N, C-alpha and C positions, 0 to 999 in steps of 0.2 A: 731076516731083512731081505727085501726083494733086491735082486740085482738091476743094475741100471741097464737098460737095453742097448746103449751105446758101448758099454763094456762087453757086453756079449757079442754084439757085432764085431768089435775089435778083436776079441778073442777068436772068433770065427775065422776072420781075415788072417790072423797069425797061423791058425791051424791049417788053412788051406795052403799057406806058403810052405808048410812042413810036409805036405803030401808028396810021396815019390812021384806021383803023376804030375804034379805041379813042377817039381824039380826037373822032371824029364822034359817038360815043355820048355822050360827056361834054358836047359842045356841044348835042346834042339834049335832054339832061337839063336843061342850063341854060335852054333855051327853055321847057321845061315849067315850071321854077321861076319864070320871069319872067311866065307867063300864068296868072292865078288860075284860070280855068275848066279849063285843062289840069291845073294842080296839084291842085285839087280832085278831078278824075276820076281822076288817077294815085294820089292817096291813097286813094280808094275802092277802086280796082283792087288795091292792095297789101293792103288790109284784107280784101278778098274772097278774095284769093289765100291769105292766111294762114288764113282760115276753111276753104277747100277743103283745104289741106295738113293742118289739124288733123283734119278728117274721114278724110282718106286714112291718116293714121297710126293711127287707131283702127279701120281697115278697114271704115268705113261706105261705102256706096255713095251717090252723090248723089241726093237725093230729086227728083221731078218739078219741084218748085218751084225747087230749087237749079239744076237744068239749064236752066230757063227764065231764071233770073237770070244764068246764065253766058252764054247767047245774047244777052240784052240787054246785058250788060256788054261782051261782045265787039263788039256793034254800035256802042255808044257810043264804044268805043276807036278803032274804024275811022273813025267820023264826025268825030273830032277830029283835025285834020291835024297838030297839034303832037305829040300822043301817038302818032298812027300813024307819024309820022317816027321817033320814038324807037325804036319796035318794029322798024321796018325797018333802022335802023342797027345795033340790037342783034342782029339776026339775022345781019347781015353780019359782025359780030364773032365771032359764035358759030361761024362756019366755022374760023376760026383756033383757037378754043378746043377744038373738036372734034378737030382735027388734033393739037394739042399734047397733049391727053388721051390720044389714041391712041398717040402716041410715048412719052409718060412711062410708060404702063401696059403697053407692050409686053413689058418684062422680067417683069412679074408674070404676064402671060398664058402666057409661056414656062414658067413654074412649074406651071401647071395640067396 
């Protein structure tokens, strides 16, 4: 009997949550939430990221001022050890996600 594709997807979701790398990202996010300075910086970063995405969706190139703000934001993120650790852990998890994405979309690539 063929498995339901949604059951497989839900099983994958549960398996991802059990990965040590996923749990490390969740723990790192909890550390951000527990540290007021890190939390404020992270909120500032996510707001800034939303601003950048809005510009990209409209096809606008970042201005010189915006590029300088990106560099300053990047430096602030790297200087905060709690936030920097979160991004390190997130990058480690992204290796799995990229591999899974490649596997899942392989059949679609075959159709091109």
